C-alpha positions as CSV (number, residue, x, y, z in Angstrom):
1,M,83.1,110.0,105.5
2,R,82.0,106.8,105.9
3,L,83.9,103.2,105.4
4,S,82.4,100.8,103.6
5,K,81.3,97.8,104.5
6,K,82.5,95.7,102.2
7,F,86.3,97.3,102.8
8,T,88.2,94.2,101.5
9,L,91.7,93.8,103.0
10,P,94.3,93.1,99.6
11,K,96.2,90.1,100.1
12,L,99.6,92.3,99.7
13,I,100.2,95.5,102.1
14,G,103.7,97.1,101.7
15,H,105.1,97.3,104.9
16,R,106.1,100.8,105.1
17,G,105.6,101.9,101.6
18,V,108.3,98.6,100.6
19,K,111.2,99.4,103.3
20,N,113.2,97.3,101.7
21,L,113.6,98.8,98.2
22,K,113.0,102.7,99.6
23,P,113.5,104.8,102.4
24,E,110.7,103.2,104.9
25,N,107.4,105.5,104.9
26,T,108.1,108.1,102.4
27,L,106.4,109.3,99.4
28,E,109.0,107.5,97.5
29,S,108.5,104.4,99.1
30,I,104.9,104.5,98.6
31,N,105.0,105.4,95.2
32,T,107.4,102.5,94.6
33,A,104.7,100.5,95.9
34,F,102.0,101.4,93.8
35,D,104.9,101.1,90.6
36,L,104.7,97.8,91.2
37,G,101.7,96.8,91.3
38,L,100.6,96.7,95.0
39,E,96.9,98.3,95.5
40,C,98.5,99.0,99.3
41,V,100.8,100.3,101.7
42,E,100.4,100.5,105.0
43,I,102.5,103.6,107.2
44,D,103.2,104.7,110.6
45,V,101.5,108.1,111.6
46,K,102.2,110.2,114.9
47,V,102.0,114.2,114.9
48,S,104.6,116.9,115.9
49,K,104.7,119.3,118.1
50,D,102.4,121.3,116.3
51,N,99.8,118.5,115.8
52,I,100.7,117.7,112.6
53,P,100.1,114.2,111.3
54,L,103.3,112.9,110.1
55,L,105.2,109.4,109.3
56,L,108.1,108.0,111.1
57,H,107.5,104.4,112.8
58,D,110.1,105.5,116.1
59,D,109.5,107.4,119.3
60,T,112.9,108.9,117.7
61,L,113.9,110.6,114.6
62,D,117.3,109.1,115.0
63,R,117.4,105.7,113.1
64,T,115.5,107.0,110.1
65,T,116.5,110.8,109.8
66,D,119.8,112.7,110.2
67,G,118.3,114.4,113.6
68,S,118.0,113.5,116.9
69,G,115.0,113.4,119.9
70,L,111.8,112.6,120.7
71,V,109.5,113.3,117.4
72,C,106.9,114.9,119.8
73,N,109.4,117.6,120.4
74,F,110.0,119.3,117.2
75,T,107.3,121.2,114.8
76,F,106.8,119.3,111.4
77,D,109.0,122.1,109.6
78,Q,111.6,121.4,111.8
79,I,111.1,117.7,110.8
80,Q,110.7,118.6,106.9
81,S,114.5,120.3,107.2
82,L,115.7,117.0,108.0
83,D,116.7,113.9,105.2
84,A,114.7,111.1,105.5
85,G,116.9,109.1,103.1
86,Y,120.5,108.8,104.6
87,F,120.2,106.1,106.3
88,F,118.7,104.1,103.7
89,Y,121.5,105.3,100.7
90,K,124.2,106.5,102.9
91,S,124.5,110.0,101.3
92,K,122.6,113.2,101.5
93,T,119.3,113.3,99.6
94,D,116.4,115.7,99.6
95,I,113.7,112.8,100.8
96,K,111.9,114.1,103.1
97,V,109.5,113.4,106.3
98,P,105.9,113.4,104.3
99,S,102.7,115.0,106.0
100,L,100.0,112.3,105.9
101,R,97.6,115.2,104.2
102,N,100.4,114.4,101.3
103,V,100.0,110.4,101.4
104,L,96.3,111.0,101.6
105,D,95.7,112.9,98.4
106,L,98.5,110.4,96.9
107,I,96.0,107.4,97.5
108,K,92.6,108.9,96.8
109,R,94.6,110.4,93.6
110,K,95.6,106.6,92.8
111,K,92.4,105.3,93.9
112,K,94.6,102.7,96.4
113,Y,93.8,101.2,100.0
114,L,95.8,102.8,102.8
115,N,96.7,101.0,106.1
116,I,97.5,103.6,109.0
117,E,99.2,101.9,111.7
118,L,98.7,104.9,115.0
119,K,102.3,104.9,116.5
120,P,100.7,107.7,119.2
121,N,103.7,109.6,121.3
122,K,103.5,108.5,125.1
123,N,100.4,109.7,126.7
124,Y,99.5,111.3,123.4
125,E,97.3,108.7,122.1
126,E,94.1,111.1,122.1
127,L,95.6,113.8,120.2
128,N,97.1,112.1,117.8
129,V,93.6,110.2,117.1
130,K,91.9,113.2,116.5
131,N,94.2,115.4,114.5
132,I,95.0,112.2,112.2
133,L,90.8,112.0,111.8
134,K,90.9,115.5,110.9
135,E,92.9,114.7,107.8
136,I,90.7,111.6,107.2
137,G,87.6,113.4,106.9
138,R,89.3,116.4,104.5
139,I,89.4,113.6,102.3
140,S,86.1,111.1,102.2
141,Y,87.9,108.6,101.3
142,D,87.2,105.2,101.9
143,K,89.8,102.6,101.2
144,I,91.4,103.3,104.3
145,Y,92.0,101.2,107.7
146,F,93.8,101.5,110.9
147,S,95.4,99.5,113.2
148,S,97.7,99.4,116.5
149,F,99.7,97.8,119.0
150,D,98.3,100.3,121.2
151,L,95.0,99.5,122.9
152,S,94.2,102.5,123.8
153,S,95.0,104.6,120.4
154,C,92.5,101.4,118.8
155,I,89.7,102.0,121.5
156,I,89.6,105.6,121.0
157,L,89.4,105.4,117.9
158,K,86.2,103.2,117.6
159,E,84.7,105.3,120.1
160,T,85.2,108.7,118.4
161,S,84.1,107.0,114.7
162,P,82.6,103.4,115.3
163,Y,82.2,103.1,111.4
164,L,85.8,103.4,110.8
165,Q,87.7,99.9,110.6
166,C,90.3,99.3,113.4
167,G,92.5,96.3,113.7
168,F,94.3,95.3,116.7
169,L,98.7,94.4,116.5
170,N,99.5,91.8,119.1
171,D,103.0,90.6,118.6
172,D,103.4,87.9,120.8
173,F,100.8,87.2,122.8
174,T,102.6,88.2,126.0
175,K,100.5,91.0,127.2
176,F,97.3,89.3,125.9
177,N,96.9,85.7,125.1
178,I,94.9,84.8,122.3
179,D,91.4,84.2,124.2
180,E,92.1,88.0,125.8
181,T,93.0,89.2,122.4
182,I,90.3,87.6,121.0
183,D,87.6,89.2,123.6
184,I,89.0,92.5,123.4
185,C,88.8,92.6,119.1
186,K,85.0,92.0,120.2
187,K,84.3,94.0,122.7
188,Y,85.7,96.6,120.4
189,S,84.6,95.8,117.2
190,L,87.9,95.4,115.8
191,F,87.8,93.6,112.6
192,S,91.3,92.4,112.4
193,C,94.3,90.8,114.4
194,G,97.6,91.7,113.1
195,I,99.9,88.6,114.1
196,N,104.1,88.1,113.5
197,L,105.1,85.2,111.8
198,N,106.9,83.7,114.5
199,F,103.8,83.2,116.2
200,F,101.7,81.5,113.1
201,S,99.6,78.5,113.7
202,N,96.7,76.6,112.1
203,F,95.5,76.9,115.6
204,I,95.8,80.7,116.1
205,V,94.3,81.7,112.8
206,N,91.5,79.1,113.0
207,K,90.9,80.7,116.3
208,F,90.3,84.2,114.9
209,I,88.2,82.8,111.9
210,E,85.5,81.3,114.1
211,N,85.3,84.4,116.0
212,D,84.7,86.6,112.0
213,I,88.3,87.9,113.4
214,H,90.7,88.8,109.8
215,V,93.7,87.4,111.0
216,T,97.1,89.7,108.8
217,V,100.6,88.6,109.6
218,Y,104.1,90.7,109.2
219,A,107.5,89.5,109.9
220,D,111.0,91.0,110.9
221,N,112.4,90.4,107.4
222,N,110.7,89.6,104.7
223,I,108.4,87.1,103.9
224,S,109.1,84.7,101.0
225,K,106.7,83.9,98.4
226,V,106.7,80.0,99.5
227,Q,105.8,81.5,103.1
228,A,103.2,83.6,101.3
229,C,101.3,80.9,100.0
230,N,101.3,78.5,102.9
231,L,99.5,81.4,104.6
232,W,96.8,82.3,102.2
233,N,96.2,78.6,102.0
234,N,95.4,78.9,105.5
235,N,93.0,81.2,105.4
236,V,95.1,84.5,106.3
237,T,93.8,87.3,104.9
238,S,96.7,89.6,104.3
239,I,100.5,89.9,104.4
240,F,102.9,92.8,105.0
241,I,105.5,92.8,102.3
242,D,108.6,94.3,102.2
243,D,109.9,93.7,98.9
244,P,107.5,92.7,96.6
245,T,109.7,91.6,93.3
246,E,109.3,88.1,93.6
247,Y,105.4,88.1,94.1
248,I,105.6,90.0,90.4
């Protein structure tokens, strides 16, 4: 499976589906994003104890399920028995943590774009990437790109599958400054850099653009339409959105 060189980042990307409207990283959240008109969603993927890629943001199950403990200590079937909607609705639901396979089948059927953020369990970066790539290869679909705050995951992905598109995420430029981040993107052929809205500036964006690196912006809270228009007008390619209803 080869990703098209003409792959185009959509201007709006649903963050963990649409996490302000539905439980994050669930099929409900992803389907709602598409029902609202989004063409792309971002999801967080890591592997279970039995190496099945699944959707979960945190290292532990505690925040977004009624379970507790490290994700890597539980099999997928054990995680599937948990309630992935209780944290959002504050009442019992039948919502489950989905497998990456189920999400891939969904986006291929709906012909949508997908951003997979690699969320590796510590010291399992290579295992995480390889198991995710197995699932990607199974469906042979080219509207997928990857990203990660974990540089080693980005490097492993590009070394394993150099034709795939991957972006580096840099939250505050403390570990790697702007010039170092640009050098990293160029060295490993990372086509984009995701930055926190708190650190957005025309200077930063222009430095990336000058080096042919796309800029995506995410935030701790939902990005308003006014903020989004300003970002787009200043050469930002894509914005991660928690609730897109204002844009509809």
